[in-house]
DSSP file (Angstrom, degrees, kcal/mol; ACC not computed):
  #  RESIDUE AA STRUCTURE BP1 BP2  ACC     N-H-->O    O-->H-N    N-H-->O    O-->H-N    TCO  KAPPA ALPHA  PHI   PSI    X-CA   Y-CA   Z-CA
    1    1 A X              0   0    0      0, 0.0     2,-0.2     0, 0.0    81,-0.1   0.000 360.0 360.0 360.0 138.6  -37.6   20.6   -8.5
    2    2 A X        -     0   0    0     76,-0.1     2,-0.2    53,-0.1    80,-0.0  -0.552 360.0-135.6 -87.4 151.7  -35.5   19.5  -11.5
    3    3 A X     >  -     0   0    0     -2,-0.2     4,-2.0     1,-0.1     5,-0.2  -0.649  22.2-115.9-101.3 161.6  -36.2   16.6  -13.7
    4    4 A X  H  > S+     0   0    0     -2,-0.2     4,-2.5     1,-0.2     5,-0.2   0.874 117.7  56.1 -62.2 -35.6  -33.8   14.0  -15.1
    5    5 A X  H  > S+     0   0    0      1,-0.2     4,-2.0     2,-0.2    -1,-0.2   0.883 106.5  50.0 -65.3 -36.3  -34.6   15.2  -18.6
    6    6 A X  H  > S+     0   0    0      2,-0.2     4,-2.0     1,-0.2    -1,-0.2   0.885 110.4  49.9 -69.5 -37.7  -33.6   18.8  -17.6
    7    7 A X  H  X S+     0   0    0     -4,-2.0     4,-2.5     2,-0.2    -2,-0.2   0.908 109.8  50.9 -65.3 -40.4  -30.3   17.4  -16.1
    8    8 A X  H  X S+     0   0    0     -4,-2.5     4,-2.8     1,-0.2    -2,-0.2   0.884 108.2  52.9 -63.2 -38.0  -29.6   15.5  -19.3
    9    9 A X  H  X S+     0   0    0     -4,-2.0     4,-2.7     2,-0.2    -1,-0.2   0.919 109.8  48.1 -64.4 -41.5  -30.2   18.7  -21.3
   10   10 A X  H  X S+     0   0    0     -4,-2.0     4,-2.6     2,-0.2     5,-0.2   0.946 114.2  45.6 -63.1 -48.3  -27.7   20.6  -19.2
   11   11 A X  H  X S+     0   0    0     -4,-2.5     4,-2.3     1,-0.2    -2,-0.2   0.923 114.4  48.9 -60.5 -44.2  -25.1   17.8  -19.5
   12   12 A X  H  X S+     0   0    0     -4,-2.8     4,-2.7     2,-0.2     5,-0.2   0.924 111.2  49.7 -61.6 -46.6  -25.7   17.6  -23.3
   13   13 A X  H  X S+     0   0    0     -4,-2.7     4,-2.5     1,-0.2    -1,-0.2   0.916 113.4  45.8 -59.8 -44.2  -25.4   21.4  -23.7
   14   14 A X  H  X S+     0   0    0     -4,-2.6     4,-2.3     2,-0.2    -1,-0.2   0.854 111.7  52.3 -69.6 -33.4  -22.1   21.4  -21.8
   15   15 A X  H  X S+     0   0    0     -4,-2.3     4,-2.2    -5,-0.2    -2,-0.2   0.928 111.0  47.0 -65.7 -44.1  -20.8   18.5  -23.7
   16   16 A X  H  <>S+     0   0    0     -4,-2.7     5,-2.8     1,-0.2     6,-0.3   0.914 114.3  47.4 -62.9 -43.9  -21.6   20.2  -27.0
   17   17 A X  H ><5S+     0   0    0     -4,-2.5     3,-1.0    -5,-0.2    -1,-0.2   0.889 112.7  48.8 -64.5 -39.3  -20.0   23.4  -25.9
   18   18 A X  H 3<5S+     0   0    0     -4,-2.3    -1,-0.2     1,-0.3    -2,-0.2   0.869 110.2  50.4 -67.4 -39.0  -16.9   21.7  -24.6
   19   19 A X  T ><5S-     0   0    0     -4,-2.2     3,-1.3    -5,-0.2    -1,-0.3   0.239 115.1-116.7 -86.5  15.7  -16.4   19.7  -27.8
   20   20 A X  T < 5 -     0   0    0     -3,-1.0    -3,-0.2     1,-0.3    -2,-0.1   0.894  67.8 -57.7  52.9  46.4  -16.7   22.9  -29.8
   21   21 A X  T 3 <S+     0   0    0     -5,-2.8    -1,-0.3    -6,-0.1    -4,-0.1   0.741  97.5 135.8  61.1  23.7  -19.9   21.7  -31.6
   22   22 A X  S <  S+     0   0    0     -3,-1.3     2,-0.3    -6,-0.3    -1,-0.1   0.685  73.3  37.1 -74.3 -16.1  -18.2   18.6  -33.0
   23   23 A X  S    S-     0   0    0     -7,-0.2     2,-0.3    -8,-0.1    -4,-0.0  -0.875  78.3-136.3-127.5 165.2  -21.3   16.8  -32.0
   24   24 A X    >>  -     0   0    0     -2,-0.3     3,-1.9     1,-0.1     4,-0.6  -0.803  32.2-105.9-116.7 161.1  -25.0   17.6  -32.0
   25   25 A X  G >4 S+     0   0    0     -2,-0.3     3,-1.1     1,-0.3    -1,-0.1   0.844 120.4  60.2 -54.8 -35.0  -27.6   16.9  -29.3
   26   26 A X  G 34 S+     0   0    0      1,-0.3    -1,-0.3     3,-0.0    -3,-0.0   0.739  99.3  58.3 -67.3 -20.8  -29.1   14.1  -31.5
   27   27 A X  G <4 S+     0   0    0     -3,-1.9     2,-0.8     2,-0.0    -1,-0.3   0.647  82.4 100.3 -80.5 -15.9  -25.7   12.4  -31.3
   28   28 A X    <<  -     0   0    0     -3,-1.1     2,-0.6    -4,-0.6   -16,-0.1  -0.621  50.2-176.8 -82.1 113.0  -25.7   12.2  -27.5
   29   29 A X    >   -     0   0    0     -2,-0.8     3,-2.6     4,-0.1    41,-0.3  -0.942  21.3-147.5-110.8 116.5  -26.8    8.8  -26.3
   30   30 A X  T 3  S+     0   0    0     -2,-0.6    41,-3.0     1,-0.3    42,-0.3   0.692  96.7  62.7 -58.6 -19.3  -27.0    8.6  -22.5
   31   31 A X  T 3  S+     0   0    0     39,-0.2    -1,-0.3    38,-0.1     2,-0.2   0.618  94.0  80.2 -82.4 -10.1  -25.9    5.0  -22.5
   32   32 A X  S <  S-     0   0    0     -3,-2.6    38,-2.4    37,-0.1    39,-0.2  -0.532  82.7-117.0 -91.7 159.3  -22.5    6.0  -24.0
   33   33 A X     >  -     0   0    0     36,-0.3     4,-0.8    -2,-0.2     3,-0.2  -0.536  27.2-113.9 -85.9 163.0  -19.5    7.4  -22.2
   34   34 A X  T >4>S+     0   0    0      1,-0.2     5,-2.3     2,-0.2     3,-0.7   0.852 118.8  59.6 -64.6 -32.6  -18.3   10.9  -23.0
   35   35 A X  G >45S+     0   0    0      1,-0.2     3,-1.8     3,-0.2    -1,-0.2   0.885  97.1  59.9 -60.0 -38.3  -15.1    9.3  -24.3
   36   36 A X  G 345S+     0   0    0      1,-0.3    -1,-0.2    -3,-0.2    -2,-0.2   0.793 105.0  50.4 -58.6 -28.4  -17.3    7.4  -26.8
   37   37 A X  G <<5S-     0   0    0     -4,-0.8    -1,-0.3    -3,-0.7    -2,-0.2   0.356 131.1 -91.8 -95.3   4.2  -18.4   10.8  -28.1
   38   38 A X  T < 5S+     0   0    0     -3,-1.8     2,-0.3     1,-0.3    -3,-0.2   0.509  77.1 141.9 104.4   5.7  -14.8   12.1  -28.5
   39   39 A X      < -     0   0    0     -5,-2.3    -1,-0.3    -6,-0.1     2,-0.1  -0.594  36.3-150.9 -84.2 139.1  -14.2   13.8  -25.1
   40   40 A X     >  -     0   0    0     -2,-0.3     4,-2.3     1,-0.0     5,-0.2  -0.428  39.1 -88.9 -95.0-179.4  -10.8   13.5  -23.5
   41   41 A X  H  > S+     0   0    0      1,-0.2     4,-2.0     2,-0.2     5,-0.1   0.855 128.2  50.6 -63.9 -33.9  -10.3   13.6  -19.8
   42   42 A X  H  > S+     0   0    0      2,-0.2     4,-2.3     1,-0.2    -1,-0.2   0.884 109.7  52.0 -67.0 -38.2  -10.0   17.4  -19.6
   43   43 A X  H  > S+     0   0    0      2,-0.2     4,-2.5     1,-0.2    -2,-0.2   0.927 108.5  51.1 -61.5 -43.4  -13.2   17.7  -21.6
   44   44 A X  H  X S+     0   0    0     -4,-2.3     4,-2.7     2,-0.2     5,-0.2   0.915 108.8  50.4 -60.6 -46.3  -15.0   15.4  -19.1
   45   45 A X  H  X S+     0   0    0     -4,-2.0     4,-2.9     1,-0.2     5,-0.2   0.927 112.1  48.5 -58.8 -44.8  -13.8   17.4  -16.2
   46   46 A X  H  X S+     0   0    0     -4,-2.3     4,-2.8     2,-0.2     5,-0.2   0.903 111.5  48.6 -63.3 -42.0  -15.1   20.6  -17.9
   47   47 A X  H  X S+     0   0    0     -4,-2.5     4,-2.2     2,-0.2    -2,-0.2   0.928 115.6  44.1 -63.2 -46.0  -18.5   19.0  -18.7
   48   48 A X  H  X S+     0   0    0     -4,-2.7     4,-2.5     2,-0.2    -2,-0.2   0.928 116.1  46.4 -67.0 -45.1  -18.9   17.8  -15.1
   49   49 A X  H  X S+     0   0    0     -4,-2.9     4,-2.6    -5,-0.2    -2,-0.2   0.946 114.9  46.6 -62.1 -48.7  -17.7   21.0  -13.5
   50   50 A X  H  X S+     0   0    0     -4,-2.8     4,-2.7    -5,-0.2    -1,-0.2   0.910 113.0  49.5 -60.8 -41.8  -19.9   23.2  -15.8
   51   51 A X  H  X S+     0   0    0     -4,-2.2     4,-2.3    -5,-0.2    -1,-0.2   0.908 111.2  48.3 -66.5 -41.6  -23.0   21.0  -15.3
   52   52 A X  H  X>S+     0   0    0     -4,-2.5     5,-2.0     2,-0.2     4,-1.0   0.921 113.1  49.1 -65.3 -41.2  -22.6   21.1  -11.5
   53   53 A X  H ><5S+     0   0    0     -4,-2.6     3,-0.7     1,-0.2    -2,-0.2   0.954 113.2  46.2 -58.0 -50.7  -22.1   24.9  -11.5
   54   54 A X  H 3<5S+     0   0    0     -4,-2.7    -1,-0.2     1,-0.3    -2,-0.2   0.852 118.0  41.5 -64.4 -37.1  -25.2   25.3  -13.7
   55   55 A X  H 3<5S-     0   0    0     -4,-2.3    -1,-0.3    -5,-0.2    -2,-0.2   0.530 106.0-130.1 -88.3  -5.4  -27.3   23.0  -11.6
   56   56 A X  T <<5 +     0   0    0     -4,-1.0     2,-0.3    -3,-0.7    -3,-0.2   0.906  64.8 123.2  56.7  47.1  -25.8   24.5   -8.3
   57   57 A X      < -     0   0    0     -5,-2.0     2,-0.4    -6,-0.1    -1,-0.2  -0.890  50.5-144.5-129.1 164.4  -25.0   21.1   -6.9
   58   58 A X        -     0   0    0     -2,-0.3     2,-0.4    22,-0.1    -5,-0.0  -0.989  11.5-173.8-130.9 140.5  -21.8   19.4   -5.6
   59   59 A X        -     0   0    0     -2,-0.4     5,-0.1    21,-0.0    -7,-0.0  -0.999  32.1-111.3-134.2 128.6  -20.8   15.8   -6.0
   60   60 A X    >>  -     0   0    0     -2,-0.4     4,-1.8     1,-0.1     3,-0.9  -0.263  23.3-124.2 -58.3 142.0  -17.8   14.3   -4.3
   61   61 A X  H 3> S+     0   0    0      1,-0.3     4,-2.2     2,-0.2     5,-0.1   0.825 109.9  64.6 -55.9 -33.3  -15.0   13.2   -6.8
   62   62 A X  H 34 S+     0   0    0      1,-0.2     4,-0.4     2,-0.2    -1,-0.3   0.887 104.0  45.1 -62.3 -39.1  -15.1    9.7   -5.3
   63   63 A X  H X4 S+     0   0    0     -3,-0.9     3,-1.1     1,-0.2     4,-0.3   0.896 112.4  52.5 -69.2 -42.8  -18.7    9.3   -6.6
   64   64 A X  H >< S+     0   0    0     -4,-1.8     3,-1.4     1,-0.2    -2,-0.2   0.834  98.9  62.7 -64.2 -32.7  -17.8   10.8  -10.0
   65   65 A X  T 3< S+     0   0    0     -4,-2.2    -1,-0.2     1,-0.3    -2,-0.2   0.650  97.7  58.1 -69.1 -15.4  -14.8    8.5  -10.6
   66   66 A X  T <  S+     0   0    0     -3,-1.1    -1,-0.3    -4,-0.4    -2,-0.2   0.566  81.5 111.0 -87.5 -11.8  -17.2    5.4  -10.6
   67   67 A X    <   +     0   0    0     -3,-1.4     3,-0.1    -4,-0.3    -3,-0.0  -0.400  38.5 177.9 -76.8 140.1  -19.3    6.6  -13.4
   68   68 A X        +     0   0    0      1,-0.2     2,-0.3    -2,-0.1    -1,-0.1   0.555  62.1  18.8-115.5 -14.0  -19.2    4.8  -16.8
   69   69 A X  S  > S-     0   0    0    -36,-0.1     4,-1.4     1,-0.1   -36,-0.3  -0.929  80.1 -97.8-151.5 175.9  -21.7    6.6  -18.9
   70   70 A X  H  > S+     0   0    0    -38,-2.4     4,-2.6   -41,-0.3   -39,-0.2   0.869 116.9  57.9 -69.9 -38.1  -23.7    9.8  -19.3
   71   71 A X  H  > S+     0   0    0    -41,-3.0     4,-2.7   -39,-0.2    -1,-0.2   0.887 104.3  51.4 -60.0 -38.4  -26.8    8.4  -17.8
   72   72 A X  H  > S+     0   0    0    -42,-0.3     4,-2.1     2,-0.2    -1,-0.2   0.880 109.7  50.5 -66.3 -36.1  -25.0    7.6  -14.6
   73   73 A X  H  X S+     0   0    0     -4,-1.4     4,-2.7     2,-0.2     5,-0.2   0.932 110.9  49.4 -64.4 -45.0  -23.7   11.2  -14.5
   74   74 A X  H  X S+     0   0    0     -4,-2.6     4,-2.6     1,-0.2    -2,-0.2   0.915 110.4  50.6 -58.0 -45.3  -27.3   12.4  -15.0
   75   75 A X  H  X S+     0   0    0     -4,-2.7     4,-2.4     2,-0.2    -1,-0.2   0.895 112.1  46.5 -61.9 -41.7  -28.5   10.2  -12.2
   76   76 A X  H  X S+     0   0    0     -4,-2.1     4,-2.3     2,-0.2    -2,-0.2   0.925 114.8  46.3 -67.5 -46.3  -25.8   11.4   -9.8
   77   77 A X  H  X S+     0   0    0     -4,-2.7     4,-2.0     2,-0.2    -2,-0.2   0.907 113.2  50.0 -61.3 -42.2  -26.5   15.1  -10.6
   78   78 A X  H  X S+     0   0    0     -4,-2.6     4,-2.3    -5,-0.2    -2,-0.2   0.921 111.2  48.4 -62.4 -46.6  -30.2   14.6  -10.3
   79   79 A X  H  X S+     0   0    0     -4,-2.4     4,-2.7     1,-0.2    -1,-0.2   0.890 109.3  53.1 -62.2 -39.7  -29.9   12.9   -6.9
   80   80 A X  H  X S+     0   0    0     -4,-2.3     4,-2.3     1,-0.2    -1,-0.2   0.887 108.3  51.0 -62.6 -38.2  -27.6   15.7   -5.7
   81   81 A X  H  X S+     0   0    0     -4,-2.0     4,-2.5     2,-0.2    -2,-0.2   0.916 111.1  47.1 -63.4 -44.5  -30.3   18.2   -6.7
   82   82 A X  H  X S+     0   0    0     -4,-2.3     4,-2.7     2,-0.2     5,-0.2   0.928 111.9  50.9 -61.9 -44.5  -33.0   16.3   -4.8
   83   83 A X  H  X S+     0   0    0     -4,-2.7     4,-2.3     1,-0.2    -2,-0.2   0.912 111.0  48.6 -59.2 -43.9  -30.7   16.0   -1.8
   84   84 A X  H  X S+     0   0    0     -4,-2.3     4,-2.3     2,-0.2    -1,-0.2   0.908 111.5  49.3 -63.4 -43.7  -30.0   19.7   -1.9
   85   85 A X  H  X S+     0   0    0     -4,-2.5     4,-2.2     1,-0.2    -2,-0.2   0.927 111.6  48.6 -62.0 -44.2  -33.8   20.5   -2.2
   86   86 A X  H  X S+     0   0    0     -4,-2.7     4,-2.2     1,-0.2    -1,-0.2   0.875 110.8  50.9 -66.0 -36.3  -34.6   18.3    0.7
   87   87 A X  H  X S+     0   0    0     -4,-2.3     4,-2.2    -5,-0.2    -1,-0.2   0.909 110.6  49.0 -66.8 -40.4  -31.9   19.9    2.8
   88   88 A X  H  X S+     0   0    0     -4,-2.3     4,-2.2     2,-0.2    -2,-0.2   0.880 110.3  51.1 -64.8 -38.3  -33.2   23.3    2.0
   89   89 A X  H  X S+     0   0    0     -4,-2.2     4,-2.2     2,-0.2    -2,-0.2   0.922 110.1  49.0 -63.1 -45.0  -36.7   22.3    2.9
   90   90 A X  H  X S+     0   0    0     -4,-2.2     4,-1.9     1,-0.2    -2,-0.2   0.893 111.2  50.3 -65.2 -39.6  -35.6   20.9    6.3
   91   91 A X  H  X S+     0   0    0     -4,-2.2     4,-1.0     1,-0.2    -1,-0.2   0.884 109.7  50.8 -64.5 -38.1  -33.7   24.2    7.0
   92   92 A X  H  < S+     0   0    0     -4,-2.2     3,-0.2     1,-0.2    -2,-0.2   0.876 110.5  48.5 -67.4 -36.8  -36.7   26.2    6.1
   93   93 A X  H  < S+     0   0    0     -4,-2.2    -1,-0.2     1,-0.2    -2,-0.2   0.861 109.3  54.5 -68.0 -35.4  -38.9   24.1    8.5
   94   94 A X  H  <        0   0    0     -4,-1.9    -1,-0.2     1,-0.2    -2,-0.2   0.735 360.0 360.0 -72.5 -22.6  -36.3   24.5   11.2
   95   95 A X     <        0   0    0     -4,-1.0    -1,-0.2    -3,-0.2    -2,-0.2   0.459 360.0 360.0 -91.6 360.0  -36.3   28.3   11.1
């Protein structure tokens, strides 16, 4: 099971990669939006997509559009991971 700290690390890593190392991990404040850190809308899509791929989770766009800061993204990705784990456990019990 993944932790919120691990999810934040993934998001931070993808944000730094997407912004071509214009920021460092210490600059990432989860209470800020990615735009506050210099990301444009395409950068944000890349960070979110990369993070979901890396974490092997899917989140509906409708949920993502409501997010206002990095912590909210971390929370949504973390919850998606928990939901996926629970679904896999239920499938394993059913078989």
